[in-house]
N, C-alpha and C positions, 0 to 999 in steps of 0.2 A: 648427282654423283653418289649421294648417300643412299639412293634407292637401290644401288647394286651391291651394297656392302653385305647384306644378309646372305645372298647366294654365294658371294665370294668367300665369306667366312665358312660357310657349310662345306664348300668344295675343298678349301684349304684344310679344314679340320679332318675330313674324311681321308684326304690324301696322306696327311701326316700320320693318321692312325694306321693306315695300311702299311706305310713304310716302317713304322715302329713295330708292328706285329711281325713283319717279315724279318726284321733285324733281330728281334728277340728269339725267333725260332732258330735262326742260324747260330747265334751265339750261345744258346742254352738248349742243348738237345734234351737235357733232363727236365725241362719245363713240362709240367703235367697239363693234361687237358683242363683240370680244374683251375689252375693258375691262369691259363690263357683266357678262360671264361671270365674270371674276376677282373683281369686287365681290360678286356673288351667292355665290360659293364662300367668300369670306372671311367673309361675314355668316353663312352657315350654320355654319361651323366655330365662329365666336364664340358663336353662340346655343347650339350643341350643348355646348360647354365650360361655358358659364354655366349651362345647364340641368342638366348632370350635377353641377356643384358645389352648386347649390341643392338638387338632389334628395338628395345625400349628407348635407347639413348640416341641411336644414330638416325633413326627414321623420323621424319617430320612430314606433316601433310604436304603434298606436292605443291600447293599454292603458296607455301611460305616463300619460296624463292622468287615467285612472281611479285609478291606483295612487299617483302621485307629485305630483299638482297641489297637494294639501294640505301636502306636505312641502317640496318644492322646485319652485315653478312654472317652467315652461319659458319660453324667450325666443328671439328670433331670433339665430342665431350670426353672428359676423363672417366676413369672407371668408378670413382667415388665422389662424394661431395667435397667441396673445397674446405680448407682449413678455416677460412674466415670469409664471411659474406658482409659487405659493408652497408647493406640496405635492410630496413626492417621487413619483417615477414608479411606485414599487411599495411595497406594504404587506404585511407578514406578520402573521398572527394565528392564532387557534385557534377551533374551533367545536365545537358539540355539537348533535346531532339529525340530521335528514335521512333517517331510515329510511323505506322500505327501500332507497332509491336509494344512499345513502351508508352503507356498511358496511365501514370499514377492517378489514383482516385483522390481528388482534392478534399473529399469529405471522410477519408479513411483515417483511423486512429494511428498516429505515429509520433513517438517522442522525439524523433529526429527529423531532419528535412526529408520531404517526400522525394526529392530528386537526389538522394544519396546513392553513391556507388562505392563498392568495396572490392579491392583487389588483394587477394590472398595468395601468398607464395607457398605451394605445396612441396616442391622439391627443387633443389639447386645442384647444378653440376658445374665443375670447372671445365675449361677447354684448353687446347694447346696454344691458344692465343692469350697472353697475359691481359687481365682486366676484362675478358669476355666470359660471360656466364650463360649457361643454358637453364631456363626456368620452366617449370610446370606450375600452373596456378589456376585459380578460379576467379572469375569476374562476376560479381553479383549485384543485381539491382533489387534491393529489399522490397521496395514498393512499386515494382515495375509495371504490374498489370492490374487492371480493374477486375474485381471479382463479382459476386452476385449482389443483388440489391439488398438493402438493410432488411433484416428479419427481426420481428418484434417477438422476443421470447419473454413475455411479461406474464406474471402470475400474481393474481390478487393484489394486495396492497403494495407489492414490490414493483408494480408495473412501471411507475415513473422512473425509478432507479434502473430497472432492467433496460428500458428503452433508451434512456439518456446516457447511462454510464456503461452499459455492458453490450447491448445489441448494436454495436457499431459495425459498419460495413467492413468486410474483411479484404485483405489484399493478397496478391500472389507474387512471389519473387520470380525473377528471371535470372538465370545464371548460365555462364559459359565456361567450358573447360578449355584452357589455352596452353600453348607451349611456344617457346621462342627464345630469343637471346637478348641480353642486356649488355651494353657496352659502357664500362665505367668511365673511360676517357671521353667519350662523346656525350654521355648522359642521356642516351636514347634507349628505348625499349620497343621491341616489335614482337608481337605474339599473334598467333592465329589459332583458331579453334572453332568449336561448334557448341550449340545448345538448342534448347527447345522452349517454346512458349505456346500459350493457347490464345486463340482469338476470342472475341466476344461471343461468337456463335459456338465456341467449344472445339474448333478445329485445331489440331496439333500442327505446329509449324516447326520445321527443321531449319535452324539458322546457322549460317557460317559467317564468321566475323574476323576482322583484323584489327588489332589494338596497337596504336602508336603513341608513345609518350616522349615528351621532350623535357629537358632540364631535370632529369631524374638523377641527381648527384648525391654524393654523401657529405657535402659541405654546403650549409645553407645559412641564409640571413633573413632579415625581415622582408626584403624585397624579392626573395626567391619564390617561385611559383612553378608548379608542374602543370603543363598543359598537354593536350593530346586529342586524338580522335578515335572513334570506333565506327567502322564502316562495314556495311554488308557486302559480302562477295557476290551477291546477286545484283546484276546491273540493270535489269528490267523493272520498271515501276509496276508493270502488270503482274509480276511474279508475287504470289502471296507471301513468300518468305523474304521479300525485300523490305527494308525499313530505311528511313532517312538517316543521314550521317549524324553522329552524336559527338558533341564537343564536351571535353572533360577538363575540370580544374581540380587540382589536388594541392594541399598544403604540405610541404616537406616536414619530415619528423625527426630525422637522424642528424646528429652532430650539428645542432643549431648553434650559431654564434651570436650571443647576446651583445648588444652595444651599450655604451655608457652615455646617458643623455640627461642626467639629473640637472646639469647646469642650465638646460633650456627652460626649467620650470621655476627658476628663482626670480624671473622678472614679472611674473603675473601677479595680479591683485589677489591678496589672500582674503577673499570674502567668504570662505567656508568656515563652519563652526569648528571649534577645537575637536581634534580626533582622539580616539583611543589608541594606545600603543598596541603593537602586535602581541606583546606578552600578556596584556590584560584581557584578550579575547578568549572565548571558551577553548578554542584550539589555537595555541599560540604559534603556529607555523603558517607561513603565507599559503603554501599549496593546500593545506587542510582547510584553512578559512575560505580560500577561493573556491574550492570544490564544493563546499556546502553553502556558499553565499547565494543569495537570490540572483536570477539572471534577467529580471525584467525591471526596467526603470522608467519612470514617468518623466517626460521632458517638459521643461518650462522655459519659454523664450522671454527675452527682455521686453519690457512694457512698451518701448518705442519701436519695436520691430514691426516691419511691414512684410506681409507674406510675399510680396512681389520683389523685395529688395533686401539682400543681406541677412536673411533669416535662416533658411535651411542650409544644411551642409552640402546638399546636392543641387544640381541644376534644376531648373523649373521643368525640364522635360520629363521628370519622373511622375509629375502630375499630382503630387500630394505633399503636405508638410508633415514629417514624422511626428507622432505623438508619444511613441515609446521607443526604447532602445533595449536590446538584449545583449548580454555579454556571455560568451562561452570560452572556457579555458581549454586550449588545445595543447598546452605544454607548460611545464613548470620545473624550475630548479630551486630546490629547498636551500641548498648551500648558498647560492648567489642571491636568493630572495628575488628572483626574476621569474616572469611568466609570459606566455604568449596567449593572446585572446583574439576572438573573432567578434566584431561588433556589428550587430545587424539592426537596421532601422526599417521595420516592415510597415506596411500600410494596413495596420490592424490595431486592435486595442488589447490583444492577448497573443502571446507568442508561444504558449504551451504546446499546441498541436496544430496540424493542418496547415503547414507552411512550406514553402519551397525556398531554396537558396537562390538569392538574386545578387550577383556580384556588383551591380550598379548601385545598390543601397547597402553594401557591406564593406567594412573596413577591417584590415588586418593590423593588429597592434602588438606591441611589445611593452610590458610593464615592469617596473622596478619599485620596490618598497623604500620609501624615504623615512627612516626612523626619526630624523630630527623634526619633521613636521607631521609624523604619524599619518602618512597618506601613501596611496599607490599612484605612481606617476606612469602614464601610458602615452606612448607615441603611436599614432594610428596612420596607416597609409591606405590610399585608395587603390582600387582595382580598375584599371582602364583598359581600353581596346576591346570592350565586350558589347558595344552597341549593336553590332551586326552579328558577330559570331564570337565564341569563346576561344577560338583557336589561337588568336593573337593576344590573349589576355596577359597583362603584366602588372606588377605592383610598383607604384611610384607615388610622388606627391605626399610626402610624410610630414606635412605641415600641421596636421590636426593633433591637438594635445588634449589629454584628459587627466584630471586629478580626482581621486576618490578617497573618501574618508569614512570612518565609523564614528559618528558623533558621540562625544562623551556626555552631552547634556541634551535631553529632550525638552520640548516646550510645547505650548498650545499650537504653535504654527508649524511644528515639524516633529514627528515621532518616527522618522525613517531610520532604519538600520544603517543605510548607506546614503550618503549625499556626495555630489560632485559637480563638476562643471566641464564644459567642452569649449575650447576656443582654438584660434588659429594664429599662426605667426605672420600671416599675410596682412597687408595693409588694405585700407578701404579701396584703393585704386586698383589693386590686383584682382585678377579673376579667381574666384573660389573663396573670397573673403565672406565671413558671416559673423554676426554678433554673438557674444558669449551666450551659451545655453546652459542652464542648470538642470540637474536631474537628481532624482531621489528614488529609492527602492519602493516598490509597490507592495511588498510583503515583508512582514516583520518576524524575525526569529531570534532576536537577541535576548535570550532568557538566561538568567544566571550570570550576568556580567557584573561583578561587584563595583566596578568603577563607573558604571552607567547610572546617571541621576536624571530625575525629572525636576524641572524648575517651574514653580507656580508663579504666574504673573497676573491672574484675573481673580484672585480670591476676594480681595477687597470689593471689587465690583459685584461679585456674586452675593456677598453679604448685604450690600446696599439694595440689590434687586430683590432679595428674599429676606425681609426682616422676620424676626422670630414670631411676631404676632400672626403671620400668615401660616405658620405651621400648625397642623391639626393637633389637638390635645390627645395625649395618650391615655387610653383607658386602662383600668386596673387589670393586671394579669396579662396584658398584651406583650408579645415579644416580636421583635423585628430582626431581620438579618443584619449582621455586622459586616464590616468591610471585607472580611476574609471569606465570605459566603460566595465562592466562585460559581456554584451551580445556580445561584439565585441572581447574582449581580450581572451576569452575562445572559442575554436572552434575545430571541427573535421577536419581532413585533410587526403588527399591521399598521400602516400609515394611511390616514384619511384626512381629507379636508371637507369643506362644505359640500362638495360635489360627490363625495363618496370615497371609496378606497382607490388610492392612486399609486401606492408603492408598498413595499415591505422592507423592513430594515433589520439590522443587527447591531447590538450594542455590547461593548466589552470594556471593562476598566483597563486603564493604562497603569495607574499608580494609585496607591492609597497611603496618604501621608508620605513618608520618605521611602517607602518600599515599592518597588515595581511589581505590578500584578503579573499574572501569566498572560502577557500580551503576545500571543503567537498565533498566526493564521493557521498553522498546521495543527495546533493544539496537541502536540506530541511530547511536550516536556513533562517529566514526572518530578520536577524540583519540589522540595518541601515548601509548603506555603508559609509565608511569614506570619508572625503572631501580631494581631491588632487588638486594640482594646474593644471590649464587647459593648460599650455604651458611650454616649456622648457624641460629639461631632468630629468628623475627620475630613481632611482635605482629600479630594478624589479627582481624578481626570478620566475621561472617557473617549473612546474612539467609536463613532457612530457612522454607519453606512446606510444609505437609502438607495434602493433599486426601483426605479420607476416602472410602472405597469403600462403597457400599451403606448410607450413613448411619451407619457405625460410627465412633465417635469414638476416637482413640488416647489421649485423656486423661480417661476416665471422665466425660465430659460429654455432654449432649444434642447431637446433631448432625444436620445435613441433608446430603443428597448434594452440594449445591453449596457448602457452607461451607468456608472455608479457615482453618487454624490457622497462626499466625505465631510463630516463635521468633527472637529476636535473640541472638546469642552472640558472645563475644569470648574470646580466649585466645592461645595460642602455637603456632606451627608450626615444626617442625624440618625443614629442607630436606635434612639429612643422612640422616634415617631415614624421612621421608615421614609422620610422625605429626602429627596435629592434635588438640589438647585445648582445649576451651572451656567456659566457663560460660554457660548459656543463660537467658534470661528470656522468659517467655510472658505475654502480656496475657490476663488471665482475664476481661476484660469481654466478650469475644466469646462466652463460654460462656453468658451470661445472655440472656434474652429482651430485656432492656434493657441495652445495652452500658454498662459502668461505666468511670469514669476512675480512673487511678492504682491499678489493681489488678493486681499482677504476681506471678508465681511465678518467682523467680530461683534456686530450688534444683534446677537442672537441670544435668546433666553431658553434654556432647556430645563424642564422639570419632570421629575418622575416620583411617583408615590407607590411604595411597595406595600402589599397587604400584610397582615399579621401572620406570624408563623403558627398561631393557635387556631387558625381557621381550618376546620376539619374538611371542608369541602373545597378548600383552596380559594382562589380568587384571581384577580387580574392585576398586572402591573400597568398602571395608567400613567401616561406622560403627555407632554406637549412641547412643541418647538415653535417659538414665537419670534417675530422680528420686532425689535424695540425702536425701529425707525418710523418716521411719519408715513402715512399711506401714500403721500405724494412722492416719496423717494423712489428712484428706479429700482433699488435693491429691496424694497419692501415686499414681503410675500405673505400669503394668507396663513393663518394658524394651522399647524399640522397636529392632529391628535394621534397618539401612539398607544397601542394596547398590546399586552403580551400575556399569554397564559402562565399562570403561576403554579408550578407543579409541586414544589417542595413543601408548601404549607400542609397539604394533605398527605404528601409522601411521608413526612415525619409522623403524622397521626396514623397513617397506614402501618408504618414500621412499629409504632407503639402497639397497635392491634395485633400485628403479627407476632411480636415477641410474647405477648399474652397467650396467643394461640399455641406457640411452641411450648410454653410453660404448662398449659392445660393438657396438651397432648402427651408430653413426657410424664406428667404426674399421673394421668390416666393409665399410661403403660405400666407404671410402677404399681398402681392399684390392681390392675388386672393380673399381673404376674403374682402379686401377693395372694390374690384370691385363688389362683391356680395352685400355689404352694399349699394353701390351707385345704384345697380340694384333695390333693394327693396325700396330704397328711391324714385326712379323714378316711380316704380310701387308698391305702398303700398298694393294693393289688393292681391298680390301673397304671402305676408308674412305668412298668416295662413296655406298655403298649403306646406310649407317646413316641412320635417319630423324632429321632435324633437329628435327622436332616432338617426338619422344620425348626427345631430349637436352634440349630447351628445358624440357619438363615436369620432368625430373629436376633440372635446374640451378635452376629456380625453387623446386622443393621444398627445396633446400639453402639458397637465398638468403633466403626469406621469414622463417624463424625468426631469422636474423641481423638483417634489417632491422627486424623487430618487437621486437628486443632480447630475447634469450632470458632475460634476468634477470626479465622479467615472468612467466615460468612459475614462478618461485620466490617472488617477493615481491609477491603480490597484496595488495590493501588489505583484508585481513581479519585479525581477531585470531587465528583458529585457525592460519593459515599462519605468521604471525609467531612465534607461540608454539612451533610445531613446529621452526622454524628455530633459535630460541634454544636449545631443548632438544637439538638435534642437535650442540651443542658446536662448531659452526662447520664440520662436515664437509661439509654440503651447500653452503655458501658457497665453500669451497675447491674442490670439484669442479665448481662452476659455471664457473670459469675454464677448467678442462680441457675441459669440454663445448663451450664456445664456441670454444676453439682447434681442437679436432678437427672442429667444424662448419665452421669457416672453411677448414680444409685440405680437407675433403670438397667444399666449394663450388669452391675453386680447381681441384682435380683434375677435377671435372665440367665446369667452364668450359673447361679446357684441351682436354678431349676434344671439346667442342662446337666449339671454335675449329679444331682439326685437321680435323674432319669438314667444316666450312664451307670451309676452304681447299682441301681435296682435292676438294670438289664443283665449285669454280670452275676447278680445273686439269684436271679430267677432260674427255675429248673428248666424252662423251655428256652433257654438262651440261644441254643443252636437254631431252633426254628425262627425265633425272633430276629436273630442276626441275618438269617437267610432272607427273611422278608425285607429287612432294612437294606440289604445289598440290592435286592430287586428294585426297591424304591430309588436307590442311588443310580442303578443302571438305567432306569427309565427317566428320572428327573434330570440327571446330568447331561445326557445327549440333547434333551429337550431345551435345557437352558443354553447350551452351546449353539444349537441350531437357531435359537431366538437371538443370540448375540451376533450371529452372522448377518442378520437382516439390517441392523443399524450400520454395520461395517460396510456392506455393499451399498447401501443408500448413500452414506457419507462419501465413499469413493466415487460414486456416480455423480453426486453433486459437485465434487471437486473437479471432475473432468468437464463439467458444463458450467463452471463459474463464469467464464467469459461470455456466455450467452445470457447470464442473468437468471438462471434457474436456481433460485436460492431457497425455495420452500421444500420441505420434506413431508413425508407422510406421518412423521412422529410428532411434529410440533408445529405450532403456528407462529413460532418466534423466528428470529434471524438465524442463519446457519451457524452451527458450532463446530468445534473440532471433533475428531473421532473419540477422543477421551471423554468429551462432554456427552456424546451420545451413548457411550458405554456406561457412564455413570447414571444416565437417565434410565437405561435398560435395567441396571441394578435396582433402581427404585421400583420398576415394574415387577421384578422378581420378588421384592419384598412385599409388594401389594398382594401377590398371590402366595403368601407364606403358608397357606393351608394345603397346597397341592401335595407336598410330601406326606402329610397326615392322611389325606384322602387315599393316596396310593397304598400306604401301609394298611389302612383299614380294608382296602380291597384285597390285598395279598393275604392278610391274616384272617379276614372275614369275621371280625370280632364285633360283638355288641357292647363292649366295654365302654363306659363313658369316661374315656381317658382324659378328655378336655372338658373343663367346666364351661357352661354357657357364657358365663361372664368373660372367660378368657378368649374364646374364639369369636363371640359376638362383639365383645368390647374392643379387641384388637383390630377386628375388621372395621369397626366404626372409626378407630383412630387412624387407620390407613385411608379411609374414604373421605374423611372430613377435609383434608387439604384440597381434594378435587371439587368438593362443594364450594369451598371458600374461593377457589380459583375462578369458578363460574361467577360468583358474586363480585369478585375483584375485577374481572374483565368487564363486567357490565357496569360497575360503579366508577372505576377510575383508572384501570390499567390499560393504557394506550399502547405501550410497547415495553419490551424487556430492558429495563435500565440497569440491571445488576444489583439493585438494592433490596431484592426480596429476601426475607428471612424465613418466612413460612410459605409452603407450597412453592419452593424455589424451582424454577424451570430447569436449573442445572442438576437437580437431583431426582427428577421423575418426568414422565411425559404429561404435559399439560396442554390441552387445547379443548375446544368445544366438544370434539369427538371423543378424545380420551377421557375427558371428565365425565362422560356418560358410560362409555364402555367399561372402564376400570371399576367404577362402583357396581355396575350390574354383575361383572365377573366376581368381585369380592362377595357380594350377597349370594351369588349362586354357590360359591365354594362353602360359605357358612351354612346354607341350606343342606348341602350334601353331607356335611359333617353331622348335622342334626339328624338327618335320616339314617345315616350309617350307625350312629350311636343308639338309635331307637330300633331299627329293623335289621341291622347287619351291614357289614362292610360292602357286600355286593347287591344291596337292595336296589341300586340304580340300574342293574343289569336285568335282562329278561330272566324268567324263572329257571330255565334250563341251564344257565351259566352260574347260578348262585351257589350250587352245592359242590363245585369242583375244588378238590384239595382242601377240605375244611380242617383247620387245625383246632384241636381241643386241648385244654390244659389238664394234665394228668397228675394227681397228687402223688407225692413221693414219700416213701417210708424211710425214716432215718434209724439206722442201727444204734442201739444204746452203747 
């Protein structure tokens, strides 16, 4: 019926226009031809607009009536959008099916589920039927299609990170533009539309689909679930545009009704540690805490649990016993302190990426914060009816309960941010019963919580195992790191046994005395480090992880290449000798196919020996992990030797050397400027022939570090730099003052030389000619500088566009990629390296043989500018493995440093100095062929002064 509306409107509009024009002519004989023309134009515009509106709203694809008339009958849309629309403008859900068009790549990077679907509403119109709305929208499958194979964009020493972290296989989304109707009373949606996708061979497919959703209402509860189908309008399997039916599950979002269920949690055993109150957490609101909390938890089953009986939450048909659980917040009410969550139990050891939504192993939950017990209580419901298809999916069986707390006290057996338990209200005789399951977070981010404490329980045992007589004697003058040395006390290590290297490990302190360390897996906290005593013994606790190589377990247990073994240890550290002795506890639950709860091996001795900070060439942190059990015991394991490269010992010595180099360079700059001042005082006639552009560059080079506060070169906001400064015993801080004073003196001397040259230029009789030459220098040098600045800008933008491919190296530096501002600062250093260029240009334009610059000035300053590059070559060969941000002299953030630049820049500087020498000896154009040397020679003409 609607197919005939457009011609009908056009016919009716033209007929009305004709009648109106005839009536106007009869009633107003005075109407001019111009008035009739304007009336005709207005009528045509009105009819065209009305026709376009009706055409866009009234017409639907002809197959809508065949596919949707029985589900949601259509109706005539209103002229404008409705005053209110009770549904959210977007819905997110999950799907299954759609082959061969929809084939998500299981190895593609995706922070969400690979089988995610998005339904977005673009336009909404009311109709003449109450509660019926016409919708126009877009249906998107973000990871719907496979793309090309993995490409390895690896360059140099970044190859590992490029391949693993960046060069991931890409994905192509598939989308459809849809239009149809939604009935509020029926809760049904039916839309039809079309889209396109590419096959694996690159053939473009034109797809036509129909979407049907059920239970799409504006009032929802924990058992509400939106289901539906997406079907191809092609009926033949041989048609390349055909795909298999798609089943869809969506979780409702609008007007959710939370229930009250806290009474159901009062009968359970309170076997969880005391929790922190919500107000004591860094973000004291439930929704804020939940949105930043970790979403992966390790499961621990009861010790008497049998994998074949009453253990897993799910039936044995799923084929595995879950080892981890992930929790995702899908809704939250800050006022009610309630939230909605999705609980997933995947068959993997990591839930970050490369996963698909599986309703058979997923629970839908509703949580509420209980302030009396400081815990989050969650009721979880199963999704059933999805064994064959998702069309008949429903939410029910809400007998699963979870309680979750933020522990107020950490100990050697648990340093988790979040702990909790899962249980059921069912009895052992009922189907679906399972024993209580404990869980804990696998990542730690609780930094800066004042109420969080660590409780030492193994200090006495550690003292007995490590008597003072076993500690090495301290030699005179030796200094060792104290407990606050974060850059030293946390380290990567190589793990070996008698058969060779079998694993690599990572060790990080948890607490030192009563203060918690920066124990965060993300290492993103910038909290101020606590103050510890610099000598004597302190209590300390550690978190140690071991990652086996080639599936070889260090603890006589079955292992996989991706499995991680954890050891929590605590003991004593002696800052006078650098010795660390601890008692370790290892959770045995991870060794089993089914992780067990409360199964620990605490008969472990852990020792580390830190080298002296005075070692100029550094050293190694050496350690061992031993079992104190008899060799006949099943838990006995062979001694493990650990070794880690110790960087900061020679880093401090390197920084000592570099600060001396800064003092020497700044002092030499002062000396060379003073010699130049003496030179112009002895030969005052050469002052006007010194380039003001060159002196301005040199003056700015001395001024910028002072304006930007030279202290920033020492006190960056990083733990490693702060630790190095503390371990330097104040030497660097003391010399910082000296460096700033000498820098100020160098700036004042350089400014004095600039001022004398400026004054002499104004007093000189040939000032017009000299100023003309200086302007030529500026007109040549400034565009050259600007053109050079465009190169790092273009390179930086190009690298930014290709970051996801791992192209991180540039032609300017061998270090890691930096910001555009960092590249521009390095380019400014390059301009300063070529400070003689303006003087060379002035000599060329003036063609003078005047010795305006003393040899000590241009040769000495060239030496000062080239010395950092020579030192960078030595530093890279001796001990600089990567840019750690602690460089004071030859700072990569202030110039271009690499093996290539360290050769090119010194050669360029020496070439400029040679040209100055030749110009001052043979003339400014001596470097040109003879026929170009005598063009436009300026001579100084003496002036007579009238009495």
